[in-house]
C-alpha positions in Angstrom: 186.2 -111.4 -29.6 183.0 -112.3 -30.7 182.1 -115.8 -32.4 179.6 -116.0 -35.1 178.7 -119.9 -35.7 176.7 -120.6 -39.1 175.4 -124.2 -40.0 177.2 -124.1 -43.4 179.8 -122.4 -45.6 177.0 -120.8 -48.0 175.4 -119.3 -45.2 178.7 -118.0 -43.8 179.8 -116.4 -47.1 176.4 -115.1 -47.6 176.6 -113.0 -44.2 180.2 -112.0 -44.3 180.1 -110.7 -47.9 177.4 -108.2 -46.4 178.8 -107.4 -43.6 182.2 -106.4 -45.7 180.1 -104.7 -47.9 178.3 -102.4 -45.4 181.3 -101.7 -43.8 182.9 -100.5 -46.9 180.1 -98.7 -48.5 179.6 -96.9 -44.9 184.0 -96.0 -45.0 183.3 -94.7 -48.7 180.2 -92.5 -47.7 182.1 -91.2 -44.5 185.9 -90.7 -46.1 185.5 -91.2 -50.1 187.6 -94.4 -49.9 188.0 -97.7 -48.6 190.3 -100.6 -48.2 190.1 -104.0 -47.8 192.8 -106.4 -46.9 192.2 -110.4 -47.3 194.1 -113.6 -47.1 195.0 -116.4 -49.4 194.2 -120.0 -49.6 190.7 -121.9 -50.5 188.5 -121.0 -47.7 188.1 -117.5 -48.8 187.5 -118.2 -52.7 183.4 -118.5 -52.4 183.9 -114.9 -50.3 185.7 -113.5 -52.9 183.0 -114.7 -55.7 180.3 -113.4 -53.4 182.2 -110.1 -52.9 182.4 -109.4 -56.5 178.9 -109.5 -57.3 177.5 -107.0 -54.7 177.0 -103.4 -55.2 179.7 -101.5 -53.8 181.3 -98.6 -55.0 184.4 -100.7 -55.8 185.9 -97.6 -57.5 186.9 -96.2 -54.3 188.0 -100.0 -52.5 191.8 -100.4 -52.3 192.3 -104.2 -51.7 195.6 -105.4 -50.6 196.7 -108.8 -49.2 197.8 -109.8 -45.2 200.6 -111.8 -46.7 202.0 -113.4 -50.3 204.5 -116.1 -50.9 207.5 -114.5 -53.0 206.6 -116.1 -56.3 205.6 -114.4 -59.7 201.9 -113.8 -59.8 201.6 -116.3 -62.8 202.6 -118.7 -60.3 199.3 -121.1 -58.5 201.0 -120.5 -55.4 200.6 -116.9 -55.5 197.7 -115.0 -53.4 197.9 -111.8 -55.9 196.7 -114.6 -58.5 194.1 -116.1 -56.2 192.5 -112.4 -55.7 192.7 -111.3 -59.5 191.0 -114.8 -60.6 188.0 -114.8 -58.0 187.7 -111.4 -56.5 188.7 -108.9 -59.1 186.0 -109.5 -61.4 182.5 -108.8 -62.1 181.4 -105.2 -60.2 184.8 -105.7 -58.0 186.7 -105.5 -60.8 186.8 -101.7 -60.5 188.5 -102.0 -57.2 192.3 -101.0 -57.2 194.6 -103.5 -56.4 198.0 -103.5 -54.5 199.9 -106.8 -54.3 203.0 -107.6 -51.9 205.3 -109.2 -54.4 207.5 -107.0 -56.5 210.7 -107.4 -58.9 213.1 -107.7 -56.0 215.0 -111.4 -56.1 213.8 -112.0 -52.6 211.2 -110.8 -50.2 214.3 -109.5 -48.0 215.3 -107.3 -50.9 211.5 -106.1 -52.2 210.9 -105.0 -48.4 211.5 -101.5 -48.4 209.4 -101.3 -52.1 206.4 -102.9 -50.6 206.6 -100.7 -47.7 206.2 -97.9 -50.0 203.2 -99.3 -51.8 201.5 -99.9 -48.7 201.5 -96.2 -47.8 199.0 -95.7 -50.6 196.1 -97.7 -48.7 193.8 -95.8 -46.8 194.3 -96.8 -43.3 193.1 -97.9 -40.5 192.0 -100.7 -42.9 188.1 -100.7 -43.3 188.4 -104.3 -42.7 191.1 -107.3 -42.2 190.1 -110.6 -43.2 192.2 -113.0 -41.9 192.8 -117.0 -42.0 194.3 -119.2 -39.3 196.6 -122.5 -40.4 196.4 -125.3 -38.0 199.9 -124.7 -36.9 198.1 -121.3 -35.2 199.4 -119.0 -37.6 197.8 -116.2 -39.3 199.0 -114.2 -42.1 202.4 -115.4 -42.4 203.3 -115.2 -39.1 204.2 -118.5 -38.8 205.5 -120.2 -35.1 209.2 -121.0 -35.5 210.4 -118.4 -38.0 213.1 -116.2 -37.1 211.7 -112.9 -38.3 208.3 -113.9 -36.0 209.4 -111.5 -33.0 210.1 -108.3 -35.3 207.0 -108.8 -37.1 205.1 -109.2 -34.0 206.6 -106.1 -32.6 204.2 -103.3 -32.0 207.1 -100.7 -32.1 209.0 -102.3 -35.4 208.2 -99.3 -37.6 207.2 -101.1 -40.3 204.1 -101.9 -42.2 205.4 -105.7 -44.1 208.4 -108.1 -43.3 210.3 -110.7 -45.0 209.3 -114.1 -43.3 210.8 -117.7 -44.3 208.6 -120.5 -42.2 210.2 -123.2 -41.5 207.3 -125.6 -42.0 206.2 -124.0 -45.3 207.1 -123.5 -48.9 208.4 -120.4 -50.1 209.5 -117.1 -48.7 207.3 -114.4 -48.0 206.2 -111.2 -47.4 203.9 -110.5 -44.6 202.0 -107.7 -43.4 203.3 -106.5 -39.8 201.5 -107.1 -36.3 201.2 -102.9 -36.1 200.2 -103.0 -39.6 197.3 -105.7 -38.9 196.1 -104.1 -36.2 195.9 -100.8 -37.7 192.1 -101.7 -38.3 188.9 -100.4 -37.8 188.1 -104.4 -37.2 189.6 -107.7 -37.9 187.5 -110.7 -39.2 189.0 -114.6 -38.6 187.0 -116.9 -41.1 187.3 -120.7 -40.8 185.5 -123.6 -41.3 185.2 -127.1 -40.1 185.4 -128.8 -36.7 189.3 -129.1 -37.2 189.8 -125.1 -37.3 187.4 -125.0 -34.6 189.6 -127.1 -32.2 192.6 -124.9 -33.3 190.7 -121.9 -32.3 189.8 -123.2 -28.9 193.5 -124.0 -28.3 194.6 -120.4 -29.3 192.4 -119.6 -26.6 193.8 -121.8 -24.2 197.0 -120.5 -22.4 200.6 -120.1 -24.0 203.1 -118.3 -25.2 201.6 -116.2 -28.2 205.1 -117.2 -30.6 203.9 -121.1 -30.2 200.5 -119.8 -31.9 200.7 -116.6 -33.6 196.9 -115.8 -34.0 197.2 -115.4 -30.2 198.4 -111.9 -31.1 195.0 -111.3 -32.8 192.9 -112.3 -30.2 194.5 -111.1 -27.3 194.9 -107.8 -28.2 192.3 -105.3 -27.6 193.4 -102.2 -29.7 190.7 -103.4 -32.7 187.5 -106.0 -32.3 187.8 -109.2 -33.8 184.8 -110.8 -35.0 185.4 -115.0 -36.1 182.9 -116.4 -38.5 182.8 -120.1 -38.4 181.1 -122.4 -40.1 180.7 -126.5 -39.1 180.4 -127.7 -42.3 
């Protein structure tokens, strides 16, 4: 794991956006396509805005989500709505977006269709950008979720799985651990002293199931870089 620290969030956003742009452009030059996995929440919003302004060959980029709440895209809780509002605009409006939510009543019922759509995305993913909750969850891999063991099983054979967190609202669809690790690089994007404290706890000894971000931090398959801003 590589730790990159920044004095403020704007400096981090500018550096991270350029880092992602370089990776996407290199993949397009090499293979003709690139793929970007992003997360929801308030933290990546400035990053989305900055990325949308950059001169990347966006028409060759496919974007998807690390996880999604099983709500309609019109709902304020929808990660798809967040991405459409803040990332799929300006130059990035030319990118292809494949969401995780479909018309199924529940995430479990929609799992197979979601997995089929994810097959359309170039893998390994060029860049996966993850966040981290104060409980150590990442994507929708929540501690205590009944489906966590399957989602974290490297031999589960699934790209996505339905989960129902015990401590957060809404049923979820999440990329599985093997899907997240089918990537060229993973970025953990966090801000503030509280998240640094959570990261330090996650780096200490303890079961990965208690803080699922440990599944990402402890693996040796994919390079992980932490981008952290103090304020």
